C-alpha positions, 0 to 999 in steps of 0.5 A: 500499500504505497503512500499518496504522493500528494501529501506526506504521512503525518506521525505524532509522537506522544511522550510516554505513549504511542506514535499516532500515524495518519492512515491508512497504514501498512506495518511490516513486523520484524518477522515480515508479518504485514498488518494493515489498517484503513482507519484515519489515525492509528496508534502504534505501540512503543512500550512493547506492553500491548497485547495487540501489537503493533497497535497500542492498547493503552498498556503504558497507562496501567504500568506507569511510564518512567520519566525521561530524565532525572530532572523530570523525576524530581519535578524540576526544570532541567537547568536547575541544579540537583539537590544532594542529601546532607 
């Protein structure tokens, strides 16, 4: 299923969530399995916890996503110095 040449395919990356792709889409897995969807937007799993791979089933919400950096974990701006224990 080739993409239409008149406009680029749009991907939206969700922090700690799936990648949203404007459809229709055709996904080829590691083993060569082809999965097709004709929906106008699909959510592709990036956490590898979904029971319906390659599609997202929101498993990332149940498991709680890990923050991306030490500053995020502490709830601070990344430019602020880290506090050290006395």
